[in-house]
N, C-alpha and C positions, 0 to 999 in steps of 0.2 A: 717726284722728278726721277732723275737717273738712279738714285739710291733705292727708291721703292721698286723700280723695274729690276734692278740688280738683285734685290732681296727676293722678289718673286721668282726670277730665273733660278736663283740658288735653291729655292724651296722646290721648284719643279724638278730640278736636276737631282736633288736629294731623294725626292719621291721616286724618280726613275731608277736611281741606283738601288733603292730599297726593293722596288719591284723586280729589278734585274737579279738582285741577290736571291730573292725568293724563287724566281723562275729557275735560277741556277740550282737553288736548293732542291726544288722539285725534281730536277733532272738527277740530282745526286740521291734523292730519296725516292725509291720506287713507290708507285701509287699503292696504297693499302689494299684497295679492292681488286687490284690486278694480280699481285703476288704477295700474299701476307707474310710468308717466311722471309722473302728478300726485303720487304719493307721493314720488318722487325730488325734485321741485321743492319740495314741502312740507318735506322734511327739510333741504334746503339753506337754506331761509328760516328755519325754526324754530331751527336750530342757528347761525344768523347766520354762515354760511360765505361767502356772497357775495350781492350784490344787483345788480339791473339798473341800468344807467347811462343817461344821456341820449344816449350814443353807441350807435346800434343795433348789436346783435351783440357788444357789449363789456361786460364785467362789472366791478363793484367787488369786489375780494377783501377781505372784512372781516377784522378781527383774528383771529377764531377760525379762518377758513380760511387766512389767511396764516401763522399759527403752525404749522399742519400742514405747509405748504409749506417753512417754515424748517427744520423737523425733517427733512423729506425731503432738503433741500439739505445739511444738516449731515452726515447719514449717508452720502449718496452722494458728497459732496465729499471726505470722509475716505477713502472707498474708492478713488476716482479717484487721489488723491494717493499712496496706498499703492502704486499701480501705476505711479507715476512721472509722472502728468499734472500740468500746471500750468494755472492760470487766466489768461485774457487777455480783452480786450474789443475787439470789432470795431465799425466804424461801423454805424449803423442804416440808412443810405441807400446804395444800390448803383446806379452809373451803368448806364443801359440797355445801352450797348456792352459793359460788363463782364459783365452777366448773359447776354448773347447768345453769349458765346464758346463755351460748351458747349451745343450745340443741344438735346439731350434734356432738360436741366434746365429751360431756359426754356419749352420746349413743355409740359412736365409741369405747371409752375406758372402758366402764362399766365392761366388763368381766375381765379386767386386773388390775383394781384399788384395791390397798390394803388400808384398813382404820384403823385409830387410833380412838378408842372409849373410852379409859381410860387415865386419867392423874394422874399417881400415883395410888391411890386407889379410885379415884373419877371418876364417869361416866361423860363424857363430855356432855355439852349441845348440841353441834353440832359435828357430825363426821368430822374428818380431813383426807383428802386423802393424801397419800404419793405420791408426784408428779410422774405421768407417763410422763408428759410434762408440759411446763410452760406458755403456751399461756395465761391462766387465770391470773396468777400473774403479768405478764408483762402488760397485758391490764389494770388491776386494777391500777397499778403504773402509766401508761401513762395517765389514765383518770384524774389524779390529778396534772400532771406536764406539760400538754400542754395547751397553751392559744392561741398562734398566729402562723401563718405560719413561723414566724422568729424563733420559737422553733424547727422547723423541718429541715431536718430529724433527728430522733433519731435512731442511729445505735448501738444497744446493742447486746452483746453476753455473754453467761456464760458457763464455764466449770464446770460440776457437775456430780452427779450420779442421776439416776432415777430408779423407781421400777415398773415393770409390771409383773403381776402374770401369767407368761407363764405356760402352761400345760406341754409341753415337752421342755427340755433345753439341750443345748450342749455348751461346753466351747467356749467363745468369740462370737459364732454365735447367740446364743439365750439363755440368762440367765435372771433371774428375776431382778437382780440388775446389771446395767452396767454403764460404764462411757461414756460420750459424750460431745459434745458442742452443744448448741442450740442458734442460732441467732434469734433475734426478733427485727424487724425494723418497724418504722412508717414513713409515707411520706405524702406530701401535694397533690400528684397526682399519678394516676396509672402509668404514664410514668416514674416517678422517682423511683417507688418501685423496689429496686434492687433484683436480684436473685443471688444465690450463686452456681448454678449448674455447671457453667463453671470452677469455682475454684476447685470443687470436681473432675471434669473430668481431669483438669490439674494435680491435686495431684496424682490421680491414674495412669495416663499415664506417667508423668514425674518423679515422686518420687517413687511410689510403683512398677513401671514397669508392671502395670496391664492395658491392653487395655480395655477401657470401652466405653459404648455407652450412649449418652444423648437422652432423649425423654420425652414425656408427658404421665402421667398416664391416663388411662381411667376413666370415672366417677365412676365406681365401685371400682377401686383400688386407687383412690386419697385419700389424708389425710382427716379425718373427719373434716368438717367445712371449708375446703378450696374451693375456686372457681376452682382452678386447682393446680396440683402438677407436678413438673418437677423432673425427676429421673436420677440417674447415675447407670447403670447396668453393672455388670461384670460377666464373665463366669468362673467357676472353672474348674479344670483339668478334673473332671468327667462329665462335661457337665451340671451341675446344676447351675442355675443363683443365684446371690447374689445382692440384692439391696444395693448399696454402697454410700448412700448419697442422700437426697431429699431436695427440696426447694419448699415451698408452698406459693401461693398467696391467701390472704384472702379477698382482696378488702376491703369492709367496713362492713363485717359481724360481726367481733369481736368489731369493734369500735362502731357500733350501739348497740350491746348487752351490752357493758361496758361504753358507753357514752364518748368515746374519741373524743372530738370536738376541732376544732381550727377556728380562724377567718382568712379567706383568704385575698388575696391582695385587693379584692373588698369589704372588710369589712363585708363579709357574713360568717355566721357560717356553717361549714360542718364537716363531719366525716373524720378521717384520713384513709389512705390506708396502709394496713399492710401485712408483710411477716413473715415467720419463716423458718428456715433451719437447718439441723443437720446431723452429722455423728458420728459414735461410735467406740468403741473398736472392733466391728465386723470386722473392717479393718485388724486387726491382724489375724483373721481367714482367710480372703481373701488372705493375704500374704502366709500363710501356704498352702492353697489349690491350689494356682496357681503355686507356685515356688518350694516347698519343694520336697524331694525325700526319698528314702528308708534309707538314712543315717542320716536323721534328717532335721532340719530347713535350709532353704536357703534364705538369705536376700539380696535384692538389696542394693548396697553400699550407695545410697542416704538416705536410711531409717535405715541403720544398726547403732545401738548405738556404736558398736566397729567395725571398718572397717578392721583393720590389727592386727594380733597377731604375735609376734616375739617369736620363740621358740629356745632358746640356747640348743645345744646338746654338752655335755661335760662342764667341769668347768675351762677351760683355761682362762687366763686373756684376750687373744685376742678375744675369743668368747664373753665374757662379754662386752668388750670395743666396739666391732662392734655393738652388740645388742643395747647398750645404745645410740651409735651414730645414728643408724637408727631411733630409737624411738624419740629422740629429734628432728631430722631433720623433720620427718613426722609430729609430733605434732606442730612444729613451722610453718608448712606450711598447716595447716588445715586438716590433715589426722589424724583420731582418731586411734592411735596405742597404744599397750601395750605389755609388756614382760611377758610371762608366765614363771616365775622363781620358780614355786612350786617344791616340791620334787617328783612329779609324774614322771613316765617314759615318754620318748619322744613319744612312741606309744600311751599312754593314752592321752597325751596332744593333739596329732594330732586328735584323735577321738573326744575328748571333744570340740575342736574348730570346728570340722566338724558338730557335732550334734547341736551346738549352732548357726550355720550359719554364722560364721565370714567370710566375703567375700574373704580375702587374708591371707594366712599363709606364713610367712618367716621362713625358717629353717636355722639356722647357726650352722654348725658342724665343729669340728676340721679337719676332713678328707677332707671335701669340701674346707675349707679355705686353706688347704695345696695345693689345685689345683686352688686357686684364684677364687673360686666360692661360691655361696649360692644356696639354692633351694627355689623356690617360687611356691605355690600351689593355684589354683583357687578353691573356694568352689563350684561354680555353675557347673563346668564341672569335678571337681576333677583332673584336669590336673596338672602335676608337671613339672616345667621348671628349667633348670640350668641357672643361671644368674651370670655374672661377679661381683665379690664382690666390685669392685671399680666403679660400674655403678652409675649414678645419681639416687639414690634410690627414691628421691621425684618425679621426672618426670616419672620414670618408674612406680611407684606405682599409681600415679594419672592417668596416661594413662590407666593402667590396670583396675583400678576401673571404668573408663568410658566405657571401652570395655565390662566389665562384666555387667554394667547397661544396655547398648545397647543390648547385646546378650540376656539377660534375658527377656527384653521387646519383642524382635523379636521372641523368642521361645514361649512366652505366646501368642503373636498375631497369630503365625502360628497354635498353638493348637486351639485357639478360632475360627480361620477361618476354620479349619478342621472340627470343630463341629458346623458350621453354615450352615443351610439348608433352602430350600424353600419348601413350601407345597401349593398345589393348590386345595386340597380337604381333607375331614376328614380322608379318608383312608391313604393318604400319611402322614398326621400329626401323625396318630396312629402308623404307621410303624416306623417312625423316633423315636418317644418317647419310643417305646417298644424295639427298637434295640440299639440306642445310643442317649440319650437326648443331647440337645444343644440349641442354639438360632435358632428359626424357624421363618423365614420371611413368613408372610401370610397376605392376605387382609381380611378386616372385614367390615361388613355393618354398624356397630355401634349399633346394637340391643343387649342389655344385655343378652337376652335369648341365643343368639349364643355364647356369652362369657361363659355362664354357661354350655352350651353343651360341649364346648371344655374342660372345667375344669373337666369334667367326665373322660377324658383320663389322667390318672395318676396325677390328680391335676394340670394339665397344666394351667398356668395363663398368661394373657397379661403382658408383662414386660414394654413396652412403645410404644407409637405411635411415629413414626419417619417421618421426612420430606425427604423421599427418593422416588425414582421413583417407581410407581406401578408395581408389578410383574404380576398382573392379573386384570381383570375388575370385577370379581365376588368374593363374600364373600366365604372364605374357608369352612364355615359351611353350610349356607343356599342356596348359589348359587345366591343370589340377588345382585344387584349392590353394589359394595364396595365403602366405603368412606375413609377408613384409611388403611395405610400400618403399620402393627403392628409386633413387635417382641414378640414371645411367648416363654415360657419355664417353666420347673419345677424349683421351688425355694426352697432355705433354709428359 
């Protein structure tokens, strides 16, 4: 009778409101395929991940964005500790004389260093650099705390902020102040010096659902002061590459500059072998650019701070009871779920959960319960499914979260593979870069002049040298005998 007609009208209105919110959301979020840069900024703002600040080039990381960073820290910190690393904290300020001890490092960072010259109203006797990185402070510390091989290895990491005076900035991808972790380790031999690149690769592939590639940087692109740099490279939806974690081997360069010596097992004095490695809040930018869509943020379940939102529709006691039961069961079994019981309309709640990237949405309405069902929606595909209300909600949800994680990775991999090309000469490379950029496999002779020549094409750089089968015998640039199989691309 009249109640059923009223309930149907209410459901139709709710649907209309939801669609209207999404239409409005689409107007607020630029279409990804029309203007990728604007779309990216729109998603950042719509999902309330960060905001601009009164300090030029620096961002305010908002609660939604910081929650993702906390989840990243939690997972990586656990992995580092499983490998024997411990956390420390070094000073923010570095004396200029300390920074200059290792020449390559200071020359490499000179354009980006910010300096403190006053203490209150007094001019400082020596300028203090706001840390762009902490190799110098760790080296100074190690020089006074290592005596014997029995003291080694020292496996230290710190979670902190750094400052680099970037000319052009973009939220998460390149800001003057950003958050990161930086590991700094010293060892008694080159063989023992651990690298972290495989951990970063695991984190991107298994947790962020971002297929990434490991390789070695060329001499031109390696970290200043390093003997070599290993890198983790990912490709964004638009075909632009993003460096997503690096691991540097310094050998004895820093230990010689800072006097970090130890007595070995033969009772002879030698310098330690050193590494550093780090990854940053840039990973949040990668999540957005690989997975998100025109409706907002899309998060893989393993990195989502909130995995399931339960939305009650109506105020009946049965709706409330089932919502609470689901929430408790999920929370007690390791699924991060919450109930959105705010006074907002159901349509608004749906759109809000969608723009914030909550992987799974469970809708519990009076009309559906009357038919012994609930509605479950996937954020990644926006698919809605009718599910029996008496289903094992824990098993069903856990299985669905794993399916979503798997499917997101496979879609990202399919996209990356679609934007991965081969080039055998400069004309082919130019055509690819001007048509649709991506990862370009091409051979290289090892001459830096060829590397510079390729860079003239839209700023294309070597991403990494890979241990893969040669695709040609000749250098893509000069035609001489090739030495290295390199992946090239435009970068953020």
